[in-house]
Backbone as CSV, one residue per row, in Angstrom:
resi,resn,N_x,N_y,N_z,CA_x,CA_y,CA_z,C_x,C_y,C_z
1,MET,-25.200,-23.636,11.368,-24.052,-22.752,11.284,-23.661,-22.310,12.687
2,GLN,-22.364,-22.142,12.924,-21.858,-21.622,14.181,-21.176,-20.284,13.913
3,VAL,-21.376,-19.313,14.799,-20.737,-18.006,14.624,-20.119,-17.547,15.936
4,ASP,-19.092,-16.710,15.805,-18.468,-16.156,16.999,-17.584,-14.976,16.619
5,TRP,-17.200,-14.201,17.647,-16.305,-13.053,17.492,-14.948,-13.364,18.120
6,LYS,-13.945,-12.679,17.613,-12.615,-12.696,18.211,-12.146,-11.254,18.356
7,GLU,-11.802,-10.845,19.580,-11.245,-9.519,19.796,-9.774,-9.554,19.422
8,VAL,-9.446,-8.916,18.295,-8.069,-8.943,17.796,-7.185,-8.001,18.610
9,GLY,-7.726,-6.816,18.962,-6.972,-5.835,19.722,-6.894,-4.504,18.998
10,GLU,-6.150,-3.581,19.560,-6.021,-2.256,18.969,-5.015,-2.270,17.826
11,VAL,-5.391,-1.626,16.725,-4.503,-1.483,15.568,-4.611,-0.043,15.073
12,VAL,-3.645,0.379,14.290,-3.667,1.717,13.703,-4.087,1.601,12.247
13,ILE,-5.220,2.212,11.910,-5.734,2.206,10.538,-5.916,3.640,10.099
14,GLU,-5.258,4.012,9.020,-5.325,5.375,8.483,-5.011,6.414,9.555
15,GLY,-4.006,6.096,10.362,-3.542,7.042,11.370,-4.352,7.084,12.646
16,LYS,-5.368,6.233,12.792,-6.219,6.236,13.973,-6.177,4.874,14.669
17,LYS,-6.200,4.905,16.014,-6.266,3.671,16.777,-7.707,3.176,16.836
18,VAL,-7.913,1.933,16.449,-9.255,1.350,16.504,-9.171,-0.057,17.093
19,LYS,-10.291,-0.502,17.672,-10.365,-1.871,18.176,-10.850,-2.781,17.054
20,LEU,-10.024,-3.721,16.688,-10.339,-4.608,15.572,-10.924,-5.924,16.083
21,SER,-12.003,-6.386,15.419,-12.633,-7.660,15.765,-12.753,-8.525,14.524
22,LEU,-12.802,-9.821,14.737,-12.958,-10.782,13.644,-14.251,-11.553,13.838
23,PHE,-15.133,-11.517,12.833,-16.370,-12.293,12.840,-16.154,-13.523,11.967
24,VAL,-16.539,-14.691,12.480,-16.380,-15.933,11.710,-17.671,-16.739,11.769
25,ALA,-18.067,-17.281,10.613,-19.231,-18.166,10.511,-18.797,-19.455,9.823
26,THR,-19.221,-20.600,10.361,-18.842,-21.896,9.807,-20.077,-22.764,9.612
27,LEU,-20.263,-23.267,8.408,-21.370,-24.179,8.141,-21.042,-25.550,8.735
28,GLY,-22.017,-26.145,9.426,-21.780,-27.373,10.161,-21.414,-28.584,9.319
29,TYR,-22.054,-28.768,8.167,-21.822,-29.972,7.367,-20.563,-29.863,6.504
30,SER,-20.485,-28.814,5.723,-19.373,-28.685,4.777,-18.113,-28.091,5.393
31,ARG,-18.265,-27.360,6.518,-17.175,-26.616,7.163,-16.744,-25.403,6.341
32,MET,-17.616,-24.942,5.428,-17.331,-23.711,4.690,-17.228,-22.559,5.676
33,LYS,-16.229,-21.713,5.447,-15.966,-20.601,6.369,-16.192,-19.257,5.682
34,TYR,-16.776,-18.333,6.464,-16.846,-16.930,6.048,-16.312,-16.116,7.208
35,ALA,-15.556,-15.072,6.898,-15.002,-14.231,7.959,-14.872,-12.797,7.465
36,VAL,-14.896,-11.863,8.406,-14.728,-10.449,8.063,-14.244,-9.702,9.308
37,PHE,-13.348,-8.745,9.091,-12.860,-7.898,10.179,-13.749,-6.667,10.279
38,THR,-14.070,-6.248,11.510,-14.899,-5.072,11.741,-14.292,-4.253,12.879
39,THR,-14.839,-3.060,13.087,-14.385,-2.215,14.195,-15.431,-2.158,15.312
40,SER,-16.423,-3.043,15.257,-17.453,-3.078,16.293,-18.095,-4.457,16.343
41,GLN,-18.542,-4.841,17.544,-19.274,-6.093,17.714,-20.725,-5.831,18.103
42,ASP,-21.225,-4.615,17.828,-22.592,-4.296,18.233,-23.600,-5.063,17.382
43,GLN,-24.867,-4.947,17.751,-25.912,-5.739,17.099,-26.023,-5.443,15.612
44,GLU,-25.882,-4.172,15.250,-26.004,-3.793,13.841,-24.896,-4.432,13.010
45,HIS,-23.672,-4.441,13.535,-22.567,-5.079,12.806,-22.752,-6.600,12.767
46,LEU,-23.243,-7.176,13.855,-23.488,-8.620,13.877,-24.480,-9.011,12.784
47,MET,-25.598,-8.291,12.704,-26.609,-8.615,11.695,-26.062,-8.431,10.280
48,GLU,-25.281,-7.372,10.069,-24.701,-7.136,8.745,-23.713,-8.249,8.383
49,CYS,-22.923,-8.691,9.347,-21.981,-9.793,9.106,-22.735,-11.077,8.748
50,LEU,-23.840,-11.328,9.434,-24.646,-12.522,9.135,-25.213,-12.451,7.721
51,ILE,-25.700,-11.277,7.342,-26.242,-11.105,5.985,-25.173,-11.396,4.941
52,GLN,-23.979,-10.866,5.164,-22.893,-11.081,4.209,-22.469,-12.554,4.171
53,SER,-22.557,-13.236,5.321,-22.232,-14.672,5.329,-23.268,-15.460,4.538
54,PHE,-24.555,-15.083,4.653,-25.605,-15.749,3.874,-25.325,-15.594,2.380
55,LYS,-24.949,-14.387,1.987,-24.672,-14.120,0.569,-23.446,-14.899,0.089
56,TYR,-22.442,-14.988,0.954,-21.225,-15.723,0.592,-21.520,-17.218,0.408
57,PHE,-22.352,-17.766,1.320,-22.689,-19.181,1.247,-23.761,-19.483,0.203
58,GLY,-24.468,-18.445,-0.251,-25.506,-18.648,-1.247,-26.835,-19.083,-0.674
59,GLY,-27.042,-18.860,0.619,-28.312,-19.233,1.232,-28.253,-19.149,2.744
60,ILE,-29.359,-19.515,3.391,-29.507,-19.378,4.836,-29.581,-20.755,5.488
61,PRO,-28.799,-21.000,6.537,-28.863,-22.292,7.231,-30.153,-22.424,8.034
62,LYS,-30.480,-23.634,8.414,-31.707,-23.873,9.178,-31.611,-23.319,10.592
63,SER,-30.431,-23.412,11.192,-30.243,-22.907,12.549,-28.852,-22.311,12.683
64,ILE,-28.699,-21.400,13.647,-27.408,-20.768,13.896,-27.138,-20.801,15.393
65,LEU,-25.954,-21.273,15.753,-25.554,-21.382,17.148,-24.704,-20.175,17.540
66,PHE,-25.111,-19.501,18.607,-24.417,-18.309,19.100,-23.895,-18.554,20.507
67,ASP,-22.920,-17.735,20.889,-22.560,-17.636,22.287,-23.686,-16.827,22.946
68,ASN,-23.646,-16.666,24.255,-24.693,-15.897,24.934,-24.390,-14.403,24.845
69,MET,-24.395,-13.882,23.610,-24.079,-12.479,23.360,-25.237,-11.593,23.809
70,LYS,-24.902,-10.414,24.356,-25.936,-9.461,24.753,-26.623,-8.855,23.535
71,THR,-25.981,-8.926,22.374,-26.586,-8.415,21.148,-27.615,-9.395,20.578
72,VAL,-27.693,-10.577,21.164,-28.600,-11.618,20.680,-29.650,-11.979,21.724
73,THR,-29.225,-12.126,22.969,-30.160,-12.525,24.020,-30.238,-11.475,25.125
74,ASP,-31.362,-11.491,25.834,-31.539,-10.644,27.014,-31.439,-11.499,28.273
75,GLY,-30.629,-12.551,28.181,-30.448,-13.446,29.322,-31.383,-14.643,29.261
76,ARG,-31.571,-15.275,30.397,-32.436,-16.458,30.505,-33.410,-16.291,31.651
77,GLU,-34.564,-16.914,31.483,-35.587,-16.898,32.533,-35.992,-18.337,32.800
78,GLN,-35.630,-18.829,33.981,-35.861,-20.233,34.354,-35.236,-21.166,33.319
79,GLY,-34.043,-20.790,32.878,-33.297,-21.630,31.952,-33.652,-21.458,30.497
80,VAL,-34.694,-20.643,30.207,-35.132,-20.433,28.818,-34.534,-19.129,28.296
81,VAL,-33.963,-19.213,27.097,-33.323,-18.042,26.495,-34.362,-16.983,26.134
82,LYS,-34.091,-15.732,26.510,-34.943,-14.598,26.122,-34.240,-13.886,24.971
83,TRP,-34.743,-14.057,23.777,-34.104,-13.482,22.604,-34.417,-11.996,22.507
84,ASN,-33.422,-11.220,22.138,-33.603,-9.790,21.947,-34.655,-9.533,20.877
85,GLN,-35.506,-8.533,21.076,-36.628,-8.294,20.168,-36.185,-8.028,18.723
86,ARG,-35.242,-7.112,18.547,-34.836,-6.790,17.174,-34.142,-7.978,16.529
87,PHE,-33.365,-8.723,17.318,-32.707,-9.891,16.744,-33.723,-10.975,16.392
88,SER,-34.783,-11.090,17.188,-35.844,-12.048,16.872,-36.493,-11.698,15.531
89,GLU,-36.694,-10.394,15.315,-37.253,-9.944,14.033,-36.307,-10.304,12.888
90,PHE,-35.025,-10.154,13.127,-34.017,-10.499,12.123,-34.061,-11.998,11.803
91,ALA,-34.098,-12.833,12.853,-34.139,-14.285,12.660,-35.411,-14.713,11.931
92,ASN,-36.550,-14.127,12.291,-37.811,-14.444,11.622,-37.782,-14.020,10.159
93,TYR,-37.161,-12.870,9.897,-37.089,-12.357,8.524,-36.325,-13.326,7.621
94,TYR,-35.240,-13.890,8.153,-34.426,-14.803,7.343,-34.807,-16.270,7.529
95,GLY,-35.679,-16.542,8.487,-36.208,-17.890,8.632,-35.259,-18.924,9.199
96,PHE,-34.363,-18.519,10.084,-33.494,-19.504,10.733,-33.837,-19.593,12.217
97,ILE,-33.473,-20.702,12.833,-33.718,-20.915,14.262,-32.463,-20.520,15.035
98,PRO,-32.547,-19.495,15.890,-31.377,-19.128,16.693,-31.221,-20.072,17.880
99,LYS,-30.000,-20.442,18.173,-29.714,-21.289,19.324,-28.566,-20.669,20.110
100,ALA,-28.573,-20.846,21.411,-27.519,-20.302,22.272,-26.816,-21.432,23.005
101,CYS,-25.509,-21.294,23.161,-24.744,-22.296,23.898,-25.222,-22.348,25.340
102,ARG,-25.125,-23.494,25.941,-25.428,-23.597,27.356,-24.385,-22.801,28.128
103,PRO,-24.768,-22.126,29.199,-23.809,-21.340,29.976,-22.588,-22.165,30.368
104,TYR,-21.420,-21.578,30.200,-20.138,-22.199,30.535,-19.843,-23.440,29.686
105,ARG,-20.523,-23.509,28.520,-20.271,-24.636,27.617,-19.964,-24.125,26.217
106,ALA,-19.063,-23.137,26.139,-18.732,-22.535,24.848,-18.079,-23.529,23.898
107,GLN,-17.590,-24.680,24.435,-16.933,-25.664,23.573,-17.903,-26.296,22.585
108,THR,-19.212,-26.073,22.775,-20.180,-26.616,21.823,-20.064,-25.915,20.477
109,LYS,-19.311,-24.811,20.418,-19.047,-24.113,19.157,-17.655,-24.472,18.646
110,GLY,-17.279,-25.718,18.809,-15.921,-26.159,18.478,-15.485,-25.869,17.050
111,LYS,-16.403,-26.003,16.097,-16.042,-25.809,14.685,-15.592,-24.382,14.420
112,VAL,-16.380,-23.422,14.880,-16.051,-22.023,14.614,-14.853,-21.577,15.449
113,GLU,-14.713,-22.122,16.663,-13.558,-21.772,17.498,-12.261,-22.202,16.814
114,GLN,-12.255,-23.380,16.216,-11.073,-23.862,15.502,-10.778,-22.998,14.284
115,ASP,-11.837,-22.566,13.599,-11.636,-21.733,12.412,-11.084,-20.358,12.769
116,ILE,-11.528,-19.810,13.897,-10.990,-18.515,14.350,-9.487,-18.626,14.579
117,GLN,-9.078,-19.699,15.274,-7.655,-19.893,15.545,-6.879,-20.110,14.252
118,TYR,-7.478,-20.844,13.337,-6.837,-21.131,12.040,-6.616,-19.844,11.250
119,ILE,-7.631,-18.987,11.231,-7.530,-17.720,10.490,-6.489,-16.800,11.124
120,MET,-6.496,-16.718,12.447,-5.535,-15.860,13.126,-4.100,-16.340,12.896
121,ASN,-3.875,-17.638,12.968,-2.515,-18.177,12.847,-2.009,-18.232,11.410
122,HIS,-2.895,-18.535,10.467,-2.448,-18.770,9.092,-2.744,-17.627,8.132
123,PHE,-3.563,-16.672,8.557,-3.809,-15.516,7.689,-3.380,-14.207,8.349
124,TYR,-3.925,-13.927,9.532,-3.729,-12.592,10.113,-2.276,-12.317,10.492
125,VAL,-1.625,-13.280,11.151,-0.237,-13.085,11.575,0.651,-12.897,10.342
126,GLY,1.311,-11.748,10.294,2.212,-11.469,9.174,1.575,-10.712,8.026
127,THR,0.261,-10.475,8.104,-0.429,-9.739,7.031,-0.333,-8.238,7.305
128,SER,0.122,-7.474,6.317,0.211,-6.016,6.459,-0.913,-5.356,5.673
129,PHE,-1.442,-4.248,6.198,-2.553,-3.552,5.554,-2.605,-2.123,6.060
130,GLU,-3.233,-1.243,5.290,-3.393,0.155,5.690,-4.852,0.504,5.965
131,LYS,-5.777,-0.198,5.281,-7.200,0.054,5.457,-7.902,-1.268,5.751
132,ILE,-9.024,-1.175,6.471,-9.762,-2.390,6.796,-10.342,-3.031,5.544
133,GLU,-10.668,-2.209,4.538,-11.170,-2.744,3.263,-10.107,-3.603,2.587
134,GLU,-8.867,-3.154,2.686,-7.755,-3.922,2.104,-7.569,-5.235,2.841
135,LEU,-7.654,-5.190,4.172,-7.516,-6.395,4.983,-8.592,-7.418,4.640
136,ASN,-9.843,-6.961,4.489,-10.938,-7.878,4.177,-10.846,-8.413,2.754
137,PHE,-10.341,-7.609,1.832,-10.132,-8.098,0.467,-9.134,-9.253,0.471
138,LEU,-8.038,-9.086,1.201,-7.018,-10.139,1.287,-7.577,-11.379,1.993
139,LEU,-8.403,-11.160,3.039,-9.001,-12.276,3.780,-9.930,-13.093,2.894
140,HIS,-10.804,-12.425,2.157,-11.764,-13.141,1.314,-11.072,-13.876,0.169
141,ARG,-10.011,-13.305,-0.351,-9.238,-14.006,-1.390,-8.576,-15.248,-0.813
142,TRP,-8.072,-15.131,0.418,-7.445,-16.273,1.089,-8.472,-17.367,1.397
143,LEU,-9.684,-16.969,1.811,-10.740,-17.957,2.055,-11.058,-18.744,0.789
144,ASP,-11.175,-18.034,-0.325,-11.519,-18.670,-1.600,-10.407,-19.576,-2.124
145,GLN,-9.179,-19.117,-2.001,-8.056,-19.810,-2.629,-7.356,-20.814,-1.727
146,VAL,-7.499,-20.639,-0.407,-6.759,-21.510,0.516,-7.672,-22.206,1.524
147,ALA,-8.270,-21.435,2.434,-8.966,-22.017,3.589,-10.113,-22.948,3.229
148,ASN,-10.924,-22.560,2.239,-12.082,-23.382,1.878,-11.753,-24.445,0.834
149,ARG,-10.492,-24.506,0.401,-10.060,-25.545,-0.538,-9.270,-26.656,0.154
150,LYS,-8.756,-26.343,1.330,-7.948,-27.312,2.061,-8.845,-28.395,2.675
151,PRO,-8.494,-29.690,2.519,-9.303,-30.769,3.117,-9.452,-30.576,4.625
152,ASN,-10.655,-30.747,5.124,-10.917,-30.609,6.544,-10.346,-31.800,7.306
153,ALA,-9.795,-31.543,8.500,-9.150,-32.603,9.276,-10.133,-33.686,9.708
154,THR,-11.406,-33.325,9.908,-12.417,-34.287,10.358,-13.062,-35.041,9.201
155,THR,-13.504,-34.303,8.178,-14.209,-34.936,7.057,-13.254,-35.509,6.017
156,GLY,-12.056,-34.960,5.947,-11.094,-35.403,4.939,-11.389,-34.849,3.558
157,ILE,-12.409,-33.994,3.456,-12.828,-33.407,2.177,-12.801,-31.888,2.305
158,SER,-12.504,-31.192,1.229,-12.456,-29.740,1.293,-13.869,-29.178,1.471
159,PRO,-14.006,-28.062,2.191,-15.323,-27.454,2.378,-16.013,-27.142,1.049
160,GLN,-15.278,-26.691,0.053,-15.894,-26.349,-1.228,-16.523,-27.563,-1.900
161,GLU,-15.954,-28.753,-1.693,-16.513,-29.963,-2.305,-17.839,-30.356,-1.662
162,ARG,-17.951,-30.203,-0.343,-19.188,-30.578,0.364,-20.221,-29.452,0.369
163,TRP,-19.795,-28.271,-0.034,-20.647,-27.087,-0.007,-21.943,-27.282,-0.794
164,ALA,-21.837,-27.916,-1.967,-23.010,-28.106,-2.825,-24.071,-28.993,-2.171
165,GLU,-23.674,-29.777,-1.175,-24.615,-30.677,-0.505,-25.334,-30.007,0.668
166,GLU,-24.961,-28.768,0.989,-25.610,-28.044,2.080,-27.068,-27.740,1.710
167,SER,-27.938,-27.873,2.692,-29.356,-27.550,2.490,-29.607,-26.144,3.007
168,LEU,-29.549,-25.161,2.102,-29.679,-23.765,2.476,-30.953,-23.162,1.893
169,LYS,-31.583,-22.281,2.668,-32.799,-21.610,2.211,-32.454,-20.438,1.303
170,THR,-33.387,-20.108,0.424,-33.186,-19.010,-0.517,-33.195,-17.664,0.193
171,LEU,-32.321,-16.784,-0.250,-32.239,-15.437,0.332,-33.427,-14.585,-0.099
172,PRO,-33.929,-13.709,0.772,-34.996,-12.787,0.371,-34.450,-11.761,-0.622
173,LEU,-35.331,-11.103,-1.342,-34.911,-10.141,-2.353,-34.316,-8.880,-1.725
174,LYS,-34.789,-8.544,-0.526,-34.341,-7.314,0.132,-33.662,-7.651,1.450
175,ASP,-32.549,-6.969,1.739,-31.836,-7.182,2.988,-32.613,-6.602,4.170
176,PHE,-32.441,-7.205,5.322,-32.994,-6.660,6.562,-32.304,-5.331,6.861
177,ASP,-33.039,-4.394,7.450,-32.506,-3.069,7.758,-31.587,-3.144,8.977
178,THR,-30.270,-2.986,8.750,-29.301,-3.055,9.845,-28.816,-1.672,10.281
179,ASN,-29.508,-0.613,9.848,-29.125,0.738,10.250,-29.304,0.935,11.752
180,TYR,-28.541,1.897,12.311,-28.819,2.353,13.665,-30.116,3.159,13.588
181,LEU,-31.062,2.887,14.475,-32.364,3.546,14.428,-32.611,4.352,15.691
182,SER,-33.077,5.583,15.524,-33.457,6.403,16.675,-34.404,7.503,16.204
183,TYR,-35.199,8.019,17.136,-36.151,9.093,16.811,-35.683,10.404,17.438
184,ARG,-35.876,11.499,16.686,-35.552,12.836,17.162,-36.721,13.768,16.847
185,LYS,-37.084,14.609,17.834,-38.185,15.554,17.623,-37.660,16.821,16.963
186,VAL,-38.426,17.352,16.023,-38.067,18.598,15.335,-38.542,19.765,16.200
187,HIS,-37.619,20.659,16.538,-37.932,21.788,17.417,-38.756,22.855,16.692
188,TRP,-39.220,23.852,17.477,-40.099,24.904,16.939,-39.439,25.685,15.804
189,ASP,-38.082,25.754,15.804,-37.382,26.500,14.756,-37.020,25.627,13.556
190,GLY,-37.535,24.389,13.543,-37.274,23.492,12.417,-35.976,22.726,12.523
191,SER,-35.302,22.821,13.660,-34.010,22.139,13.812,-34.176,20.744,14.415
192,LEU,-33.300,19.863,14.027,-33.262,18.494,14.545,-31.813,18.192,14.889
193,SER,-31.567,17.729,16.108,-30.199,17.471,16.560,-29.933,15.974,16.657
194,TYR,-28.749,15.588,16.211,-28.350,14.174,16.284,-26.830,14.107,16.359
195,LYS,-26.321,13.544,17.450,-24.886,13.373,17.648,-24.108,14.673,17.499
196,GLY,-24.612,15.728,18.117,-23.896,16.989,18.114,-23.970,17.762,16.816
197,GLU,-24.805,17.313,15.885,-24.991,18.015,14.624,-26.451,18.439,14.504
198,GLN,-26.695,19.413,13.649,-28.039,19.973,13.541,-28.476,20.068,12.082
199,TRP,-29.712,19.639,11.835,-30.320,19.768,10.517,-31.482,20.745,10.607
200,LEU,-31.657,21.577,9.594,-32.801,22.481,9.522,-33.797,21.922,8.516
201,LEU,-35.012,21.614,8.987,-36.046,21.007,8.154,-37.154,22.010,7.865
202,PRO,-37.925,21.787,6.802,-39.055,22.672,6.486,-40.062,22.723,7.636
203,ALA,-40.862,23.792,7.675,-41.812,24.025,8.769,-42.812,22.892,8.942
204,GLU,-43.124,22.155,7.880,-44.124,21.083,7.962,-43.719,19.966,8.926
205,TYR,-42.436,19.901,9.271,-41.964,18.827,10.148,-41.848,19.256,11.611
206,VAL,-42.134,20.522,11.907,-42.026,21.030,13.274,-42.924,20.229,14.221
207,GLY,-42.356,19.790,15.341,-43.114,19.042,16.341,-43.202,17.556,16.078
208,LYS,-42.754,17.094,14.923,-42.848,15.677,14.579,-41.640,14.899,15.097
209,ASP,-41.859,13.599,15.322,-40.767,12.692,15.655,-40.244,12.094,14.354
210,ILE,-39.014,12.393,14.036,-38.403,11.958,12.786,-37.498,10.756,13.040
211,LEU,-37.616,9.740,12.191,-36.765,8.559,12.308,-35.410,8.849,11.667
212,VAL,-34.358,8.691,12.462,-32.994,8.874,11.957,-32.378,7.504,11.728
213,LYS,-31.923,7.261,10.505,-31.250,6.013,10.171,-29.787,6.317,9.848
214,GLU,-28.906,5.689,10.602,-27.478,5.859,10.353,-26.882,4.537,9.883
215,ARG,-26.324,4.549,8.691,-25.700,3.337,8.157,-24.391,3.072,8.884
216,LEU,-23.868,1.861,8.744,-22.638,1.497,9.438,-21.446,2.306,8.950
217,ASN,-21.557,2.886,7.753,-20.473,3.728,7.232,-20.618,5.189,7.660
218,GLY,-21.632,5.492,8.494,-21.817,6.840,9.003,-22.801,7.694,8.221
219,GLU,-23.297,7.209,7.088,-24.265,7.973,6.291,-25.590,8.069,7.041
220,ILE,-26.170,9.275,7.068,-27.396,9.522,7.830,-28.545,9.927,6.900
221,ARG,-29.708,9.332,7.126,-30.917,9.674,6.378,-32.061,9.877,7.356
222,LEU,-32.983,10.769,6.994,-34.128,11.085,7.844,-35.424,10.617,7.193
223,TYR,-36.369,10.123,8.027,-37.624,9.591,7.507,-38.811,10.090,8.323
224,ASP,-39.897,10.376,7.619,-41.159,10.747,8.258,-42.230,9.789,7.779
225,ARG,-42.733,8.953,8.711,-43.767,7.950,8.396,-43.374,7.083,7.203
226,GLY,-42.121,6.614,7.211,-41.644,5.705,6.182,-41.151,6.360,4.907
227,LYS,-41.347,7.657,4.767,-40.924,8.369,3.562,-39.669,9.169,3.852
228,GLU,-38.647,8.970,3.012,-37.397,9.686,3.222,-37.578,11.174,2.937
229,ILE,-37.009,11.994,3.800,-37.041,13.438,3.603,-35.964,13.777,2.583
230,SER,-36.376,14.209,1.426,-35.458,14.444,0.326,-34.467,15.542,0.651
231,CYS,-33.250,15.381,0.147,-32.219,16.398,0.341,-32.630,17.716,-0.306
232,LEU,-33.469,17.640,-1.344,-33.899,18.865,-2.025,-34.873,19.658,-1.171
233,ASN,-35.524,18.999,-0.226,-36.531,19.661,0.607,-36.033,19.995,2.001
234,ARG,-34.759,19.811,2.230,-34.223,20.183,3.540,-32.839,20.798,3.382
235,GLN,-32.540,21.677,4.289,-31.233,22.314,4.308,-30.436,21.687,5.421
236,LYS,-29.340,21.067,5.081,-28.515,20.420,6.091,-27.473,21.404,6.594
237,LYS,-27.564,21.695,7.869,-26.617,22.646,8.461,-25.916,21.950,9.617
238,VAL,-24.657,21.634,9.430,-23.904,20.930,10.451,-23.210,21.941,11.348
239,VAL,-23.480,21.861,12.629,-22.872,22.780,13.587,-22.184,21.955,14.666
240,ALA,-20.903,22.140,14.836,-20.169,21.396,15.858,-20.734,21.727,17.226
241,LEU,-20.829,20.743,18.096,-21.404,20.934,19.423,-20.619,21.989,20.209
242,ALA,-19.297,21.965,20.092,-18.469,22.938,20.804,-18.770,24.356,20.335
243,GLU,-19.025,24.515,19.044,-19.336,25.827,18.495,-20.677,26.323,19.024
244,LYS,-21.656,25.416,19.126,-22.977,25.806,19.623,-22.892,26.254,21.089
245,ILE,-22.094,25.535,21.886,-21.940,25.909,23.292,-21.259,27.276,23.414
246,LYS,-20.204,27.468,22.616,-19.480,28.739,22.644,-20.390,29.896,22.244
247,LYS,-21.218,29.672,21.215,-22.125,30.715,20.755,-23.143,31.065,21.834
248,LYS,-23.664,30.021,22.504,-24.661,30.235,23.551,-24.050,31.005,24.714
249,GLN,-22.814,30.659,25.092,-22.139,31.344,26.184,-21.887,32.809,25.847
250,THR,-21.508,33.066,24.581,-21.262,34.441,24.141,-22.525,35.275,24.196
251,GLU,-23.640,34.665,23.751,-24.917,35.372,23.774,-25.352,35.669,25.206
252,MET,-25.155,34.730,26.131,-25.525,34.918,27.531,-24.684,36.026,28.169
253,ALA,-23.370,36.024,27.844,-22.477,37.042,28.398,-22.889,38.431,27.924
254,ALA,-23.270,38.541,26.648,-23.678,39.828,26.088,-24.963,40.325,26.758
255,THR,-25.886,39.398,27.027,-27.153,39.749,27.670,-26.930,40.246,29.092
256,ILE,-26.065,39.546,29.835,-25.774,39.930,31.223,-25.109,41.304,31.271
257,PHE,-24.172,41.523,30.359,-23.471,42.816,30.316,-24.441,43.966,30.043
258,ALA,-25.383,43.697,29.096,-26.365,44.726,28.756,-27.251,45.053,29.947
259,CYS,-27.621,44.026,30.703,-28.477,44.236,31.876,-27.773,45.076,32.937
260,PHE,-26.513,44.765,33.209,-25.749,45.513,34.202,-25.514,46.951,33.752
261,SER,-25.328,47.156,32.465,-25.097,48.507,31.942,-26.317,49.379,32.169
262,ARG,-27.513,48.778,31.930,-28.752,49.535,32.092,-29.023,49.849,33.557
263,SER,-28.515,49.015,34.471,-28.797,49.225,35.901,-27.742,50.083,36.588
264,GLY,-26.800,50.640,35.795,-25.794,51.514,36.363,-24.633,50.792,37.003
265,TYR,-24.438,49.543,36.660,-23.353,48.739,37.230,-21.988,49.345,36.923
266,SER,-21.849,49.921,35.685,-20.560,50.489,35.288,-20.180,51.636,36.198
267,SER,-21.192,52.477,36.644,-20.910,53.589,37.543,-20.489,53.073,38.911
268,PHE,-21.120,51.984,39.334,-20.794,51.385,40.636,-19.337,50.915,40.668
269,VAL,-18.901,50.323,39.519,-17.536,49.827,39.421,-16.549,50.981,39.542
270,ARG,-16.856,52.134,38.895,-15.949,53.286,38.956,-15.833,53.818,40.387
271,LEU,-16.946,53.783,41.142,-16.915,54.262,42.515,-16.073,53.366,43.404
């Protein structure tokens, strides 16, 4: 399989400007295509896109060819690719062999490059949408009804006809964890801060390093030694970062004023 990204550009979705990207995966033998629009090309989105492509194709290819993405490799050492640790775990979990294009030889991904251009010219141009979910619904319907039914220029056969002949590995029962992962220490007052927000946890978690998992849709869950901290056992208190700074400044100002008052500063001002 060959995969690649296309930077579509800035678009307005639900009143907000976002950078839109197109992920495309193409099976080498059948030329079956999977594609999805996203608002990020980071490693977590890449892995999630790959998982969805496996599900769409009904299995896992033996090898996958990538560009020299920083989300996949940490560069080369004496010409040998250094695969990113988390991505290596992902590849091992699904049992495929990752391959990287030779530097300055991106044309080795010719199949997927052609499919990206085909999708942009024959689907994206002229398509109107308000939400990214709507755009992807229209894209997947077009893939099923048009792109994967049209005879391929090289094979002369439609991708769907050759699809059954693909040798794909069985999918595991559980998906690989594509959440954003980070650790946060619980302070003495039971608070845990993450991205300018604060959670108040029970006293038993004070001083512990808690694993924060953020899903690609923004949902956040907390874990202690692999066990999720139940919502019933924690009080979630969201405090805007600006509000916390303002509160701290107000408290400091009040303290300084009190100190000057006790030292007779007010009398000095009158004099």
